[in-house]
Structures are given as C-alpha cells and as structure tokens.
mmCIF file of the N, C-alpha and C atoms, coordinates in Angstrom:
data_MODEL
# 
_entry.id   MODEL 
# 
loop_
_atom_site.group_PDB 
_atom_site.id 
_atom_site.type_symbol 
_atom_site.label_atom_id 
_atom_site.label_alt_id 
_atom_site.label_comp_id 
_atom_site.label_asym_id 
_atom_site.label_entity_id 
_atom_site.label_seq_id 
_atom_site.pdbx_PDB_ins_code 
_atom_site.Cartn_x 
_atom_site.Cartn_y 
_atom_site.Cartn_z 
_atom_site.occupancy 
_atom_site.B_iso_or_equiv 
_atom_site.pdbx_formal_charge 
_atom_site.auth_seq_id 
_atom_site.auth_comp_id 
_atom_site.auth_asym_id 
_atom_site.auth_atom_id 
_atom_site.pdbx_PDB_model_num 
ATOM 1   N N  . MET A 1 1  ? -32.119 102.196 -62.305 1.00 0.00 ? 1  MET A N  1 
ATOM 2   C CA . MET A 1 1  ? -32.758 101.142 -62.434 1.00 0.00 ? 1  MET A CA 1 
ATOM 3   C C  . MET A 1 1  ? -32.367 100.046 -62.376 1.00 0.00 ? 1  MET A C  1 
ATOM 4   N N  . PRO A 1 2  ? -32.224 99.068  -61.521 1.00 0.00 ? 2  PRO A N  1 
ATOM 5   C CA . PRO A 1 2  ? -31.860 97.872  -61.283 1.00 0.00 ? 2  PRO A CA 1 
ATOM 6   C C  . PRO A 1 2  ? -32.987 96.943  -62.176 1.00 0.00 ? 2  PRO A C  1 
ATOM 7   N N  . LYS A 1 3  ? -31.964 96.113  -62.953 1.00 0.00 ? 3  LYS A N  1 
ATOM 8   C CA . LYS A 1 3  ? -32.715 94.669  -63.251 1.00 0.00 ? 3  LYS A CA 1 
ATOM 9   C C  . LYS A 1 3  ? -33.462 94.996  -63.273 1.00 0.00 ? 3  LYS A C  1 
ATOM 10  N N  . LEU A 1 4  ? -34.865 93.727  -64.044 1.00 0.00 ? 4  LEU A N  1 
ATOM 11  C CA . LEU A 1 4  ? -35.632 92.969  -63.165 1.00 0.00 ? 4  LEU A CA 1 
ATOM 12  C C  . LEU A 1 4  ? -35.091 91.575  -63.505 1.00 0.00 ? 4  LEU A C  1 
ATOM 13  N N  . LYS A 1 5  ? -35.561 90.595  -62.188 1.00 0.00 ? 5  LYS A N  1 
ATOM 14  C CA . LYS A 1 5  ? -34.741 89.664  -62.738 1.00 0.00 ? 5  LYS A CA 1 
ATOM 15  C C  . LYS A 1 5  ? -36.139 88.440  -63.106 1.00 0.00 ? 5  LYS A C  1 
ATOM 16  N N  . THR A 1 6  ? -36.102 87.360  -63.597 1.00 0.00 ? 6  THR A N  1 
ATOM 17  C CA . THR A 1 6  ? -37.528 86.501  -63.535 1.00 0.00 ? 6  THR A CA 1 
ATOM 18  C C  . THR A 1 6  ? -37.227 85.574  -62.473 1.00 0.00 ? 6  THR A C  1 
ATOM 19  N N  . LYS A 1 7  ? -38.179 85.494  -61.790 1.00 0.00 ? 7  LYS A N  1 
ATOM 20  C CA . LYS A 1 7  ? -38.531 84.323  -61.329 1.00 0.00 ? 7  LYS A CA 1 
ATOM 21  C C  . LYS A 1 7  ? -38.247 82.868  -61.418 1.00 0.00 ? 7  LYS A C  1 
ATOM 22  N N  . SER A 1 8  ? -37.241 82.483  -60.909 1.00 0.00 ? 8  SER A N  1 
ATOM 23  C CA . SER A 1 8  ? -36.652 80.620  -61.277 1.00 0.00 ? 8  SER A CA 1 
ATOM 24  C C  . SER A 1 8  ? -37.881 79.991  -61.019 1.00 0.00 ? 8  SER A C  1 
ATOM 25  N N  . GLY A 1 9  ? -38.881 80.028  -60.164 1.00 0.00 ? 9  GLY A N  1 
ATOM 26  C CA . GLY A 1 9  ? -39.885 79.132  -60.290 1.00 0.00 ? 9  GLY A CA 1 
ATOM 27  C C  . GLY A 1 9  ? -40.946 79.203  -61.564 1.00 0.00 ? 9  GLY A C  1 
ATOM 28  N N  . ALA A 1 10 ? -41.039 80.525  -62.047 1.00 0.00 ? 10 ALA A N  1 
ATOM 29  C CA . ALA A 1 10 ? -41.732 80.728  -63.308 1.00 0.00 ? 10 ALA A CA 1 
ATOM 30  C C  . ALA A 1 10 ? -40.842 79.834  -64.479 1.00 0.00 ? 10 ALA A C  1 
ATOM 31  N N  . LYS A 1 11 ? -39.973 80.413  -64.886 1.00 0.00 ? 11 LYS A N  1 
ATOM 32  C CA . LYS A 1 11 ? -38.996 79.687  -65.771 1.00 0.00 ? 11 LYS A CA 1 
ATOM 33  C C  . LYS A 1 11 ? -39.198 78.718  -66.329 1.00 0.00 ? 11 LYS A C  1 
ATOM 34  N N  . LYS A 1 12 ? -39.287 77.507  -64.471 1.00 0.00 ? 12 LYS A N  1 
ATOM 35  C CA . LYS A 1 12 ? -39.702 76.170  -65.145 1.00 0.00 ? 12 LYS A CA 1 
ATOM 36  C C  . LYS A 1 12 ? -41.026 75.756  -65.361 1.00 0.00 ? 12 LYS A C  1 
ATOM 37  N N  . ARG A 1 13 ? -42.265 76.495  -65.247 1.00 0.00 ? 13 ARG A N  1 
ATOM 38  C CA . ARG A 1 13 ? -43.411 76.077  -64.973 1.00 0.00 ? 13 ARG A CA 1 
ATOM 39  C C  . ARG A 1 13 ? -44.096 76.697  -66.396 1.00 0.00 ? 13 ARG A C  1 
ATOM 40  N N  . PHE A 1 14 ? -43.905 77.527  -67.264 1.00 0.00 ? 14 PHE A N  1 
ATOM 41  C CA . PHE A 1 14 ? -44.112 78.873  -67.962 1.00 0.00 ? 14 PHE A CA 1 
ATOM 42  C C  . PHE A 1 14 ? -43.412 78.812  -69.296 1.00 0.00 ? 14 PHE A C  1 
ATOM 43  N N  . LYS A 1 15 ? -44.061 78.815  -70.677 1.00 0.00 ? 15 LYS A N  1 
ATOM 44  C CA . LYS A 1 15 ? -42.819 79.476  -72.034 1.00 0.00 ? 15 LYS A CA 1 
ATOM 45  C C  . LYS A 1 15 ? -43.823 80.092  -72.674 1.00 0.00 ? 15 LYS A C  1 
ATOM 46  N N  . ILE A 1 16 ? -43.184 81.253  -73.031 1.00 0.00 ? 16 ILE A N  1 
ATOM 47  C CA . ILE A 1 16 ? -44.142 82.159  -74.021 1.00 0.00 ? 16 ILE A CA 1 
ATOM 48  C C  . ILE A 1 16 ? -44.062 82.123  -75.521 1.00 0.00 ? 16 ILE A C  1 
ATOM 49  N N  . THR A 1 17 ? -44.942 82.140  -76.198 1.00 0.00 ? 17 THR A N  1 
ATOM 50  C CA . THR A 1 17 ? -45.083 81.444  -77.143 1.00 0.00 ? 17 THR A CA 1 
ATOM 51  C C  . THR A 1 17 ? -44.894 82.938  -78.275 1.00 0.00 ? 17 THR A C  1 
ATOM 52  N N  . GLY A 1 18 ? -44.828 82.324  -79.358 1.00 0.00 ? 18 GLY A N  1 
ATOM 53  C CA . GLY A 1 18 ? -44.096 83.300  -80.125 1.00 0.00 ? 18 GLY A CA 1 
ATOM 54  C C  . GLY A 1 18 ? -45.118 84.217  -80.672 1.00 0.00 ? 18 GLY A C  1 
ATOM 55  N N  . THR A 1 19 ? -46.827 84.587  -80.359 1.00 0.00 ? 19 THR A N  1 
ATOM 56  C CA . THR A 1 19 ? -47.828 85.489  -80.335 1.00 0.00 ? 19 THR A CA 1 
ATOM 57  C C  . THR A 1 19 ? -47.417 85.547  -79.225 1.00 0.00 ? 19 THR A C  1 
ATOM 58  N N  . GLY A 1 20 ? -46.783 85.239  -77.907 1.00 0.00 ? 20 GLY A N  1 
ATOM 59  C CA . GLY A 1 20 ? -46.782 86.309  -76.815 1.00 0.00 ? 20 GLY A CA 1 
ATOM 60  C C  . GLY A 1 20 ? -48.485 85.619  -75.827 1.00 0.00 ? 20 GLY A C  1 
ATOM 61  N N  . LYS A 1 21 ? -48.307 84.148  -76.361 1.00 0.00 ? 21 LYS A N  1 
ATOM 62  C CA . LYS A 1 21 ? -49.396 83.860  -74.912 1.00 0.00 ? 21 LYS A CA 1 
ATOM 63  C C  . LYS A 1 21 ? -48.525 82.971  -74.217 1.00 0.00 ? 21 LYS A C  1 
ATOM 64  N N  . VAL A 1 22 ? -49.356 82.684  -72.921 1.00 0.00 ? 22 VAL A N  1 
ATOM 65  C CA . VAL A 1 22 ? -48.379 81.433  -72.129 1.00 0.00 ? 22 VAL A CA 1 
ATOM 66  C C  . VAL A 1 22 ? -48.840 80.272  -72.534 1.00 0.00 ? 22 VAL A C  1 
ATOM 67  N N  . VAL A 1 23 ? -47.834 79.568  -72.115 1.00 0.00 ? 23 VAL A N  1 
ATOM 68  C CA . VAL A 1 23 ? -48.320 78.223  -72.111 1.00 0.00 ? 23 VAL A CA 1 
ATOM 69  C C  . VAL A 1 23 ? -48.176 77.103  -70.834 1.00 0.00 ? 23 VAL A C  1 
ATOM 70  N N  . TYR A 1 24 ? -48.841 76.177  -70.518 1.00 0.00 ? 24 TYR A N  1 
ATOM 71  C CA . TYR A 1 24 ? -48.011 75.821  -69.190 1.00 0.00 ? 24 TYR A CA 1 
ATOM 72  C C  . TYR A 1 24 ? -48.706 74.233  -69.429 1.00 0.00 ? 24 TYR A C  1 
ATOM 73  N N  . ALA A 1 25 ? -48.309 73.105  -68.298 1.00 0.00 ? 25 ALA A N  1 
ATOM 74  C CA . ALA A 1 25 ? -47.929 71.872  -67.924 1.00 0.00 ? 25 ALA A CA 1 
ATOM 75  C C  . ALA A 1 25 ? -49.656 71.527  -67.379 1.00 0.00 ? 25 ALA A C  1 
ATOM 76  N N  . GLN A 1 26 ? -50.251 71.008  -67.824 1.00 0.00 ? 26 GLN A N  1 
ATOM 77  C CA . GLN A 1 26 ? -51.709 71.214  -67.287 1.00 0.00 ? 26 GLN A CA 1 
ATOM 78  C C  . GLN A 1 26 ? -50.965 69.795  -65.461 1.00 0.00 ? 26 GLN A C  1 
ATOM 79  N N  . ALA A 1 27 ? -51.306 70.318  -64.579 1.00 0.00 ? 27 ALA A N  1 
ATOM 80  C CA . ALA A 1 27 ? -51.822 69.506  -63.076 1.00 0.00 ? 27 ALA A CA 1 
ATOM 81  C C  . ALA A 1 27 ? -52.051 68.769  -63.414 1.00 0.00 ? 27 ALA A C  1 
ATOM 82  N N  . GLY A 1 28 ? -52.064 67.185  -62.157 1.00 0.00 ? 28 GLY A N  1 
ATOM 83  C CA . GLY A 1 28 ? -52.796 66.783  -61.679 1.00 0.00 ? 28 GLY A CA 1 
ATOM 84  C C  . GLY A 1 28 ? -52.571 65.122  -62.423 1.00 0.00 ? 28 GLY A C  1 
ATOM 85  N N  . LYS A 1 29 ? -51.131 65.272  -62.899 1.00 0.00 ? 29 LYS A N  1 
ATOM 86  C CA . LYS A 1 29 ? -50.476 64.144  -63.471 1.00 0.00 ? 29 LYS A CA 1 
ATOM 87  C C  . LYS A 1 29 ? -49.151 63.478  -62.500 1.00 0.00 ? 29 LYS A C  1 
ATOM 88  N N  . ARG A 1 30 ? -48.936 63.865  -61.141 1.00 0.00 ? 30 ARG A N  1 
ATOM 89  C CA . ARG A 1 30 ? -47.202 63.646  -60.539 1.00 0.00 ? 30 ARG A CA 1 
ATOM 90  C C  . ARG A 1 30 ? -47.872 62.728  -60.382 1.00 0.00 ? 30 ARG A C  1 
ATOM 91  N N  . HIS A 1 31 ? -49.128 62.128  -59.664 1.00 0.00 ? 31 HIS A N  1 
ATOM 92  C CA . HIS A 1 31 ? -49.013 60.669  -58.479 1.00 0.00 ? 31 HIS A CA 1 
ATOM 93  C C  . HIS A 1 31 ? -50.785 60.409  -58.597 1.00 0.00 ? 31 HIS A C  1 
ATOM 94  N N  . GLY A 1 32 ? -50.896 59.087  -57.779 1.00 0.00 ? 32 GLY A N  1 
ATOM 95  C CA . GLY A 1 32 ? -52.403 58.974  -57.584 1.00 0.00 ? 32 GLY A CA 1 
ATOM 96  C C  . GLY A 1 32 ? -53.001 59.282  -59.207 1.00 0.00 ? 32 GLY A C  1 
ATOM 97  N N  . MET A 1 33 ? -52.138 58.243  -59.845 1.00 0.00 ? 33 MET A N  1 
ATOM 98  C CA . MET A 1 33 ? -52.308 58.103  -60.653 1.00 0.00 ? 33 MET A CA 1 
ATOM 99  C C  . MET A 1 33 ? -54.259 56.779  -61.463 1.00 0.00 ? 33 MET A C  1 
ATOM 100 N N  . ILE A 1 34 ? -54.051 56.211  -60.266 1.00 0.00 ? 34 ILE A N  1 
ATOM 101 C CA . ILE A 1 34 ? -54.683 55.054  -60.187 1.00 0.00 ? 34 ILE A CA 1 
ATOM 102 C C  . ILE A 1 34 ? -56.577 55.085  -59.568 1.00 0.00 ? 34 ILE A C  1 
ATOM 103 N N  . LYS A 1 35 ? -56.168 56.155  -59.046 1.00 0.00 ? 35 LYS A N  1 
ATOM 104 C CA . LYS A 1 35 ? -57.708 57.290  -58.380 1.00 0.00 ? 35 LYS A CA 1 
ATOM 105 C C  . LYS A 1 35 ? -58.264 57.846  -59.872 1.00 0.00 ? 35 LYS A C  1 
ATOM 106 N N  . ARG A 1 36 ? -57.372 58.223  -60.716 1.00 0.00 ? 36 ARG A N  1 
ATOM 107 C CA . ARG A 1 36 ? -58.333 58.727  -61.967 1.00 0.00 ? 36 ARG A CA 1 
ATOM 108 C C  . ARG A 1 36 ? -58.815 58.017  -62.984 1.00 0.00 ? 36 ARG A C  1 
ATOM 109 N N  . THR A 1 37 ? -59.108 58.231  -63.834 1.00 0.00 ? 37 THR A N  1 
ATOM 110 C CA . THR A 1 37 ? -60.285 57.386  -64.806 1.00 0.00 ? 37 THR A CA 1 
ATOM 111 C C  . THR A 1 37 ? -59.248 57.917  -65.916 1.00 0.00 ? 37 THR A C  1 
ATOM 112 N N  . LYS A 1 38 ? -59.356 56.763  -66.578 1.00 0.00 ? 38 LYS A N  1 
ATOM 113 C CA . LYS A 1 38 ? -57.586 56.748  -67.923 1.00 0.00 ? 38 LYS A CA 1 
ATOM 114 C C  . LYS A 1 38 ? -58.438 58.294  -68.716 1.00 0.00 ? 38 LYS A C  1 
ATOM 115 N N  . LYS A 1 39 ? -59.893 58.524  -69.582 1.00 0.00 ? 39 LYS A N  1 
ATOM 116 C CA . LYS A 1 39 ? -60.211 59.444  -69.663 1.00 0.00 ? 39 LYS A CA 1 
ATOM 117 C C  . LYS A 1 39 ? -59.168 60.777  -69.303 1.00 0.00 ? 39 LYS A C  1 
ATOM 118 N N  . GLN A 1 40 ? -59.613 61.353  -67.800 1.00 0.00 ? 40 GLN A N  1 
ATOM 119 C CA . GLN A 1 40 ? -59.057 62.203  -67.238 1.00 0.00 ? 40 GLN A CA 1 
ATOM 120 C C  . GLN A 1 40 ? -57.347 61.963  -67.509 1.00 0.00 ? 40 GLN A C  1 
ATOM 121 N N  . ILE A 1 41 ? -56.947 60.981  -67.452 1.00 0.00 ? 41 ILE A N  1 
ATOM 122 C CA . ILE A 1 41 ? -55.497 60.506  -67.384 1.00 0.00 ? 41 ILE A CA 1 
ATOM 123 C C  . ILE A 1 41 ? -54.733 61.531  -69.606 1.00 0.00 ? 41 ILE A C  1 
ATOM 124 N N  . ARG A 1 42 ? -55.556 61.203  -70.104 1.00 0.00 ? 42 ARG A N  1 
ATOM 125 C CA . ARG A 1 42 ? -55.577 61.176  -71.160 1.00 0.00 ? 42 ARG A CA 1 
ATOM 126 C C  . ARG A 1 42 ? -56.162 62.542  -71.699 1.00 0.00 ? 42 ARG A C  1 
ATOM 127 N N  . ASN A 1 43 ? -56.768 63.785  -71.225 1.00 0.00 ? 43 ASN A N  1 
ATOM 128 C CA . ASN A 1 43 ? -57.287 64.395  -71.190 1.00 0.00 ? 43 ASN A CA 1 
ATOM 129 C C  . ASN A 1 43 ? -56.165 65.496  -70.145 1.00 0.00 ? 43 ASN A C  1 
ATOM 130 N N  . LEU A 1 44 ? -55.364 65.146  -69.218 1.00 0.00 ? 44 LEU A N  1 
ATOM 131 C CA . LEU A 1 44 ? -53.836 65.963  -68.573 1.00 0.00 ? 44 LEU A CA 1 
ATOM 132 C C  . LEU A 1 44 ? -53.651 65.902  -69.540 1.00 0.00 ? 44 LEU A C  1 
ATOM 133 N N  . ARG A 1 45 ? -52.683 64.927  -70.602 1.00 0.00 ? 45 ARG A N  1 
ATOM 134 C CA . ARG A 1 45 ? -51.415 65.319  -71.579 1.00 0.00 ? 45 ARG A CA 1 
ATOM 135 C C  . ARG A 1 45 ? -51.020 66.535  -72.438 1.00 0.00 ? 45 ARG A C  1 
ATOM 136 N N  . GLY A 1 46 ? -50.012 66.292  -72.086 1.00 0.00 ? 46 GLY A N  1 
ATOM 137 C CA . GLY A 1 46 ? -49.622 67.736  -73.065 1.00 0.00 ? 46 GLY A CA 1 
ATOM 138 C C  . GLY A 1 46 ? -49.730 69.554  -72.286 1.00 0.00 ? 46 GLY A C  1 
ATOM 139 N N  . THR A 1 47 ? -49.721 70.089  -73.059 1.00 0.00 ? 47 THR A N  1 
ATOM 140 C CA . THR A 1 47 ? -49.597 71.876  -72.609 1.00 0.00 ? 47 THR A CA 1 
ATOM 141 C C  . THR A 1 47 ? -51.226 72.006  -72.593 1.00 0.00 ? 47 THR A C  1 
ATOM 142 N N  . ASN A 1 48 ? -50.962 73.649  -72.533 1.00 0.00 ? 48 ASN A N  1 
ATOM 143 C CA . ASN A 1 48 ? -52.299 74.221  -72.096 1.00 0.00 ? 48 ASN A CA 1 
ATOM 144 C C  . ASN A 1 48 ? -52.383 75.423  -73.110 1.00 0.00 ? 48 ASN A C  1 
ATOM 145 N N  . VAL A 1 49 ? -52.845 76.357  -73.085 1.00 0.00 ? 49 VAL A N  1 
ATOM 146 C CA . VAL A 1 49 ? -52.600 77.622  -73.217 1.00 0.00 ? 49 VAL A CA 1 
ATOM 147 C C  . VAL A 1 49 ? -53.137 78.221  -72.340 1.00 0.00 ? 49 VAL A C  1 
ATOM 148 N N  . MET A 1 50 ? -52.617 79.568  -71.129 1.00 0.00 ? 50 MET A N  1 
ATOM 149 C CA . MET A 1 50 ? -53.581 80.151  -70.042 1.00 0.00 ? 50 MET A CA 1 
ATOM 150 C C  . MET A 1 50 ? -54.418 81.543  -70.462 1.00 0.00 ? 50 MET A C  1 
ATOM 151 N N  . PHE A 1 51 ? -55.712 81.722  -69.571 1.00 0.00 ? 51 PHE A N  1 
ATOM 152 C CA . PHE A 1 51 ? -56.507 82.797  -70.381 1.00 0.00 ? 51 PHE A CA 1 
ATOM 153 C C  . PHE A 1 51 ? -55.657 84.274  -70.004 1.00 0.00 ? 51 PHE A C  1 
ATOM 154 N N  . GLU A 1 52 ? -56.056 84.505  -71.268 1.00 0.00 ? 52 GLU A N  1 
ATOM 155 C CA . GLU A 1 52 ? -55.315 85.985  -71.095 1.00 0.00 ? 52 GLU A CA 1 
ATOM 156 C C  . GLU A 1 52 ? -55.228 86.704  -70.099 1.00 0.00 ? 52 GLU A C  1 
ATOM 157 N N  . SER A 1 53 ? -56.663 86.881  -68.855 1.00 0.00 ? 53 SER A N  1 
ATOM 158 C CA . SER A 1 53 ? -56.383 87.278  -67.253 1.00 0.00 ? 53 SER A CA 1 
ATOM 159 C C  . SER A 1 53 ? -55.337 87.028  -66.692 1.00 0.00 ? 53 SER A C  1 
ATOM 160 N N  . ASP A 1 54 ? -55.359 85.310  -66.572 1.00 0.00 ? 54 ASP A N  1 
ATOM 161 C CA . ASP A 1 54 ? -53.775 85.060  -66.098 1.00 0.00 ? 54 ASP A CA 1 
ATOM 162 C C  . ASP A 1 54 ? -52.591 85.082  -66.543 1.00 0.00 ? 54 ASP A C  1 
ATOM 163 N N  . ALA A 1 55 ? -52.071 85.447  -67.379 1.00 0.00 ? 55 ALA A N  1 
ATOM 164 C CA . ALA A 1 55 ? -51.236 85.095  -68.299 1.00 0.00 ? 55 ALA A CA 1 
ATOM 165 C C  . ALA A 1 55 ? -50.917 86.727  -68.416 1.00 0.00 ? 55 ALA A C  1 
ATOM 166 N N  . TYR A 1 56 ? -51.453 87.586  -68.127 1.00 0.00 ? 56 TYR A N  1 
ATOM 167 C CA . TYR A 1 56 ? -51.145 89.046  -68.079 1.00 0.00 ? 56 TYR A CA 1 
ATOM 168 C C  . TYR A 1 56 ? -50.243 88.847  -66.688 1.00 0.00 ? 56 TYR A C  1 
ATOM 169 N N  . ASN A 1 57 ? -50.648 88.683  -65.786 1.00 0.00 ? 57 ASN A N  1 
ATOM 170 C CA . ASN A 1 57 ? -50.124 88.333  -64.346 1.00 0.00 ? 57 ASN A CA 1 
ATOM 171 C C  . ASN A 1 57 ? -48.616 87.825  -64.432 1.00 0.00 ? 57 ASN A C  1 
ATOM 172 N N  . VAL A 1 58 ? -48.580 86.703  -65.507 1.00 0.00 ? 58 VAL A N  1 
ATOM 173 C CA . VAL A 1 58 ? -47.705 85.719  -65.481 1.00 0.00 ? 58 VAL A CA 1 
ATOM 174 C C  . VAL A 1 58 ? -46.610 86.667  -66.189 1.00 0.00 ? 58 VAL A C  1 
ATOM 175 N N  . LYS A 1 59 ? -46.517 87.330  -67.320 1.00 0.00 ? 59 LYS A N  1 
ATOM 176 C CA . LYS A 1 59 ? -45.919 88.239  -68.097 1.00 0.00 ? 59 LYS A CA 1 
ATOM 177 C C  . LYS A 1 59 ? -45.282 89.623  -67.228 1.00 0.00 ? 59 LYS A C  1 
ATOM 178 N N  . LYS A 1 60 ? -46.373 90.321  -66.653 1.00 0.00 ? 60 LYS A N  1 
ATOM 179 C CA . LYS A 1 60 ? -45.847 91.038  -65.918 1.00 0.00 ? 60 LYS A CA 1 
ATOM 180 C C  . LYS A 1 60 ? -45.233 90.885  -64.840 1.00 0.00 ? 60 LYS A C  1 
ATOM 181 N N  . PHE A 1 61 ? -45.335 89.999  -63.659 1.00 0.00 ? 61 PHE A N  1 
ATOM 182 C CA . PHE A 1 61 ? -44.807 89.881  -62.598 1.00 0.00 ? 61 PHE A CA 1 
ATOM 183 C C  . PHE A 1 61 ? -43.504 88.856  -62.358 1.00 0.00 ? 61 PHE A C  1 
ATOM 184 N N  . PHE A 1 62 ? -44.016 87.243  -63.026 1.00 0.00 ? 62 PHE A N  1 
ATOM 185 C CA . PHE A 1 62 ? -42.612 86.415  -63.130 1.00 0.00 ? 62 PHE A CA 1 
ATOM 186 C C  . PHE A 1 62 ? -41.985 86.475  -63.980 1.00 0.00 ? 62 PHE A C  1 
ATOM 187 N N  . LEU A 1 63 ? -42.537 86.708  -65.739 1.00 0.00 ? 63 LEU A N  1 
ATOM 188 C CA . LEU A 1 63 ? -41.451 86.691  -66.858 1.00 0.00 ? 63 LEU A CA 1 
ATOM 189 C C  . LEU A 1 63 ? -41.619 88.242  -67.003 1.00 0.00 ? 63 LEU A C  1 
ATOM 190 N N  . PRO A 1 64 ? -40.705 89.403  -66.673 1.00 0.00 ? 64 PRO A N  1 
ATOM 191 C CA . PRO A 1 64 ? -40.990 90.619  -67.301 1.00 0.00 ? 64 PRO A CA 1 
ATOM 192 C C  . PRO A 1 64 ? -39.960 90.727  -68.807 1.00 0.00 ? 64 PRO A C  1 
ATOM 193 N N  . ASN A 1 65 ? -38.766 89.418  -68.364 1.00 0.00 ? 65 ASN A N  1 
ATOM 194 C CA . ASN A 1 65 ? -38.188 90.011  -69.785 1.00 0.00 ? 65 ASN A CA 1 
ATOM 195 C C  . ASN A 1 65 ? -38.736 88.769  -71.114 1.00 0.00 ? 65 ASN A C  1 
ATOM 196 N N  . GLY A 1 66 ? -39.706 87.806  -70.298 1.00 0.00 ? 66 GLY A N  1 
ATOM 197 C CA . GLY A 1 66 ? -39.846 87.374  -71.360 1.00 0.00 ? 66 GLY A CA 1 
ATOM 198 C C  . GLY A 1 66 ? -40.326 87.366  -72.438 1.00 0.00 ? 66 GLY A C  1 
# 
C-alpha cells in the first residue's frame, strides 16, 4: 500500500490538538469589515473547535497522519 498524503490545503487550515480535536480559524474576517458590526468582528477573532461529526471527516480524509 502506498502512503497516504495529507491534503496540502487542509494542513494550512486545520490543526489537531493534543486531545485529538480539530481547530480551525473562523471565516468572515478577510474583507468587507466596513459592513460588519463591531460585535461581529470581535466575535470572529481567534479559533474554534470543530464539531465532532465534521472533525471526523477532516481527520479521516484530509489529515490522515495528523
């Protein structure tokens, strides 16, 4: 069997924590900040932990060695 490669797009977007959870950066902060409220911009800071059902697919298909 050949080795499984990690998807290069996924390695830039997701990280796996020590406990095996998937962390991702929140969307919606790239452009168009003038349209968003100050509260929205504040709440979009930092990273989030992905839901388990989505994280399962990310780990299985995109980050097999993670």
